[in-house]
C-alpha positions as CSV (number, residue, x, y, z in Angstrom):
1,M,7.5,-67.3,-46.8
2,I,6.6,-63.6,-47.4
3,L,4.8,-62.8,-50.6
4,C,4.8,-59.5,-52.5
5,A,1.9,-57.2,-51.4
6,C,1.0,-56.3,-55.1
7,G,-0.7,-59.7,-55.5
8,C,1.8,-61.2,-58.0
9,N,2.2,-64.2,-55.5
10,Q,6.0,-64.0,-55.9
11,E,8.2,-64.6,-52.8
12,I,10.3,-61.8,-51.4
13,I,13.9,-63.0,-51.2
14,F,15.4,-62.1,-47.9
15,K,18.8,-60.4,-48.3
16,K,21.5,-59.5,-45.8
17,Y,20.8,-55.8,-45.6
18,H,17.2,-56.5,-44.8
19,K,18.4,-57.3,-41.3
20,Y,19.1,-53.6,-40.9
21,V,16.3,-51.9,-42.8
22,G,13.5,-54.5,-42.4
23,I,11.8,-56.8,-44.9
24,P,10.0,-54.8,-47.7
25,K,6.4,-55.3,-48.6
26,Y,7.0,-55.3,-52.4
27,I,9.5,-56.8,-54.8
28,R,11.5,-53.9,-56.3
29,G,9.4,-52.1,-58.9
30,H,6.1,-53.8,-57.9
31,N,4.9,-51.1,-55.6
32,M,3.4,-49.0,-58.4
33,R,1.6,-51.9,-60.1
34,G,-2.0,-51.0,-61.0
35,K,-1.5,-47.3,-59.9
36,T,-1.9,-44.4,-62.2
37,A,0.8,-41.7,-62.2
38,W,-0.4,-38.5,-60.6
39,N,0.8,-36.4,-63.6
40,K,-0.5,-38.7,-66.4
41,N,-3.3,-36.5,-67.4
42,I,-1.7,-33.1,-66.8
43,L,-1.3,-31.1,-70.0
44,H,1.7,-28.7,-70.0
45,T,1.6,-25.4,-71.8
46,E,4.0,-24.8,-74.7
47,Q,5.9,-22.2,-72.5
48,H,6.1,-24.8,-69.7
49,K,7.6,-27.4,-72.1
50,I,10.2,-24.8,-73.2
51,N,11.1,-24.0,-69.6
52,I,11.6,-27.7,-68.9
53,S,13.8,-28.2,-71.9
54,I,16.1,-25.2,-71.2
55,G,15.9,-25.4,-67.5
56,I,13.8,-23.2,-65.2
57,R,16.7,-20.9,-64.3
58,N,17.1,-20.0,-68.0
59,S,13.4,-19.2,-68.6
60,E,12.3,-15.6,-69.3
61,K,10.0,-15.5,-66.3
62,F,12.8,-16.5,-63.9
63,Q,15.3,-14.1,-65.4
64,E,12.8,-11.3,-65.2
65,A,12.1,-12.0,-61.5
66,I,15.9,-11.9,-60.9
67,K,16.2,-8.5,-62.6
68,N,13.2,-7.1,-60.6
69,S,14.8,-8.2,-57.3
70,Y,18.0,-6.1,-57.9
71,G,18.3,-3.3,-55.4
72,K,15.5,-4.5,-53.1
73,V,16.1,-4.8,-49.4
74,S,15.2,-8.0,-47.6
75,S,12.3,-7.8,-45.3
76,F,14.4,-9.4,-42.6
77,K,17.3,-7.0,-42.9
78,G,18.0,-5.0,-39.7
79,K,15.6,-7.1,-37.6
80,H,17.1,-8.5,-34.4
81,H,15.8,-10.3,-31.3
82,T,14.8,-8.0,-28.5
83,E,16.6,-8.2,-25.2
84,E,13.4,-9.7,-23.7
85,S,13.3,-12.5,-26.2
86,K,17.0,-13.2,-25.7
87,Q,16.5,-13.4,-22.0
88,K,13.6,-15.9,-22.4
89,N,15.7,-18.1,-24.6
90,R,18.5,-18.1,-22.0
91,E,16.1,-19.0,-19.2
92,K,14.5,-21.7,-21.4
93,H,17.8,-23.5,-22.0
94,L,19.4,-22.8,-18.6
95,G,21.3,-25.8,-17.3
96,Q,20.7,-27.9,-20.4
97,I,23.6,-29.7,-22.1
98,P,23.5,-29.2,-25.8
99,W,22.6,-32.5,-27.6
100,N,25.5,-32.2,-29.9
101,K,27.9,-32.0,-27.0
102,I,26.7,-35.2,-25.2
103,G,25.0,-36.8,-28.2
104,D,22.7,-39.6,-27.0
105,G,25.7,-41.2,-25.2
106,I,26.3,-43.4,-28.3
107,N,28.3,-40.9,-30.3
108,S,30.5,-39.8,-27.4
109,L,32.0,-43.3,-27.0
110,N,31.3,-44.7,-30.5
111,I,29.1,-47.4,-29.0
112,R,27.5,-48.0,-32.4
113,G,30.8,-49.4,-33.6
114,M,30.9,-52.1,-30.9
115,I,30.1,-55.7,-31.7
116,E,27.9,-55.8,-28.6
117,Y,25.8,-53.0,-29.9
118,K,25.3,-54.6,-33.4
119,E,24.3,-57.9,-31.8
120,W,21.9,-56.2,-29.4
121,R,20.4,-54.2,-32.3
122,L,19.8,-57.3,-34.4
123,Q,18.3,-59.2,-31.5
124,I,15.9,-56.3,-30.8
125,F,14.8,-56.2,-34.5
126,G,14.4,-60.0,-34.6
127,R,12.4,-60.1,-31.4
128,D,10.1,-57.3,-32.7
129,N,9.7,-59.0,-36.1
130,F,11.3,-55.9,-37.8
131,T,8.2,-53.9,-36.9
132,C,8.0,-50.4,-35.4
133,Q,6.4,-51.0,-31.9
134,E,4.6,-47.6,-32.1
135,C,3.1,-47.2,-35.6
136,R,3.4,-51.0,-36.5
137,M,5.0,-50.2,-39.8
138,R,7.3,-52.7,-41.6
139,G,9.6,-52.4,-44.6
140,I,10.9,-49.0,-43.6
141,Y,14.2,-47.9,-42.0
142,L,14.2,-49.0,-38.3
143,E,16.2,-47.9,-35.3
144,P,16.8,-49.6,-31.9
145,H,15.6,-47.5,-29.0
146,H,17.0,-47.7,-25.4
147,I,13.9,-47.2,-23.2
148,N,16.2,-46.1,-20.3
149,G,18.4,-43.7,-22.3
150,V,22.1,-44.4,-23.0
151,S,23.1,-41.0,-21.7
152,I,21.4,-41.8,-18.4
153,I,23.0,-45.3,-18.2
154,L,26.4,-43.9,-18.8
155,K,25.9,-41.3,-16.0
156,E,24.4,-43.8,-13.5
157,Y,27.1,-46.4,-14.0
158,N,29.9,-43.8,-14.5
159,I,30.9,-45.4,-17.8
160,Q,34.1,-43.7,-19.2
161,T,35.5,-46.2,-21.7
162,L,34.3,-48.8,-24.1
163,D,35.5,-51.5,-21.7
164,D,33.2,-50.0,-19.1
165,A,30.4,-50.1,-21.6
166,R,31.1,-53.6,-22.6
167,N,30.8,-54.8,-19.1
168,C,27.6,-52.9,-18.3
169,N,24.7,-55.4,-18.6
170,E,22.1,-52.6,-18.6
171,L,23.3,-51.3,-22.0
172,W,22.7,-54.7,-23.6
173,N,19.5,-55.7,-21.7
174,L,16.9,-56.7,-24.3
175,N,14.1,-55.6,-22.0
176,N,15.5,-52.1,-22.2
177,G,15.2,-51.9,-26.0
178,K,12.5,-51.8,-28.7
179,T,12.3,-51.3,-32.4
180,L,11.1,-47.9,-33.7
181,C,11.0,-46.1,-37.1
182,T,12.8,-42.8,-37.4
183,D,9.7,-40.7,-36.8
184,C,8.6,-42.6,-33.7
185,H,12.2,-42.7,-32.4
186,S,12.5,-38.9,-32.7
187,K,9.4,-38.4,-30.5
188,T,10.7,-40.4,-27.5
189,D,11.6,-38.6,-24.3
190,N,15.3,-39.5,-24.3
191,Y,16.0,-39.0,-28.0
192,K,19.5,-37.4,-28.5
193,G,20.1,-36.6,-24.8
194,R,16.6,-35.3,-23.9
195,G,16.6,-37.6,-20.9
196,I,19.8,-36.3,-19.4
197,N,18.7,-32.7,-20.0
198,M,15.4,-33.4,-18.3
199,I,17.2,-34.8,-15.2
200,N,19.5,-31.7,-15.1
201,K,16.5,-29.4,-15.4
202,N,14.6,-31.1,-12.5
203,K,17.7,-30.9,-10.3
204,G,17.9,-27.2,-11.0
205,D,14.2,-26.8,-10.0
């Protein structure tokens, strides 16, 4: 039994969608109990109250700023990258496959839509107790992470179709997965094709 963290001693009812997003710490609406709103003691000026009531875009100050901006040239107008900076960017990304072309291997074959992926995902979350294995946070949006990246597995096993993916044990190996929050997942080495790009770069070296 999991109790609400606000101290009300009420049980948090586990619902179906919690399998995907994790079990919350609080019952809905209880997370602000005993806390004071940050703006409780702020006193608005009369002009500020008027601006709020009519909308900031209709306020005199905003309209005056718009009038004063007419005819002014943007500070960025006419500025371009130098040939030197363009060449540095070309060299930096030489040989890399854009992440939106290969995705993380999941988007290219729609592996997320497979029953095997959904089962693997739930098993990873359940094993890790719906907790991010890096920052140890619970009750937030969680994502399953392939330690050995999907893009790398697809390339190593020459997976071209969903049937090939279905029969690849490495994709569904629980030891090759762990639960991460969105922030921690984005910092991994193989997030959105980083792994395959790193391999291609090393081959080029």
